[in-house]
C-alpha positions, 0 to 999 in steps of 0.5 A: 386868300387868293388875289383878285384882279380888277380892271378899270371900267373906262366908261364909268371913270374920269381923271381930271386936273386943276391948276390956278391960272393968273392965280385968280381962277382955276382951269380944269382939264382931263386925261380922256384916255387912260387905263388902270388895273389893280390886284388885291387880296379879295375885296380888301384893297390894303396892300393892293398893287395898282398900275396906271397909264394915261395918254398925253395926247388925250389931254383936254382942257376945252381949248385947242390952243391951250391943249396944243401948248400943254402937249408941246415941249414947253410942258408935257412934250407928248411927242417924246413922252406919250404917256404918264404912268403910276405904279403903287408902292403901298396902299394903306387903310385910313378909316374906310378909305385908303392912302395910295403911295407910289411912283408917278412918271411924267415927262421922263421924271419919276417922283413919289406921290401920295394920293387919297382914295375914298372908297365908294364901296362894292356893288353888283351891276345888272349884268352880274359884274362886281364893281368897286368905286373910288374917288381919288384926290391929291396934289403934285408940284408940276415942276418936280416933273420938268413941267417948268414953263411959266411967265411972270406977270407985270403985277407980280406972281406967275401965269400958272401955279406950280401946284396941280390938283388931281381928281379921279372917279374910278370904277373897277370891274372884278375879273373872273 
């Protein structure tokens, strides 16, 4: 079967992260500017190859001071490391969904990660474009990627959780 190229439809895609703050509430942020492409065998995404790149400068939590701190050397060091990247190493079928394994690079550190991609299906839009949709989820430990800044609290615990939840709504367009 021939390979099929799929390009991210950025107007119908989003990528968020969630982190506990003071261990009592969750702060949500997003990467506003990112790209992804995948290569599959037809419309079967088992063993697909996926490449992703996100611009750290587009990080947005809805608070300018927090965003500037996250982009600083305390966290992402956007000036030195302007992108985060993901390259798949395996995509396996799991019922109707997929387990996506790959190498995530943040702040110059590359670590293996495992994400779940809930397959939303394939549809044709009113302009004749074939699209595939996925809901992406997973967790990483931010300290694995050198994002180690934190502050101890007088009451015990820390200001920012090490666990980061990743959530994405991704729509891809089949390329002719």
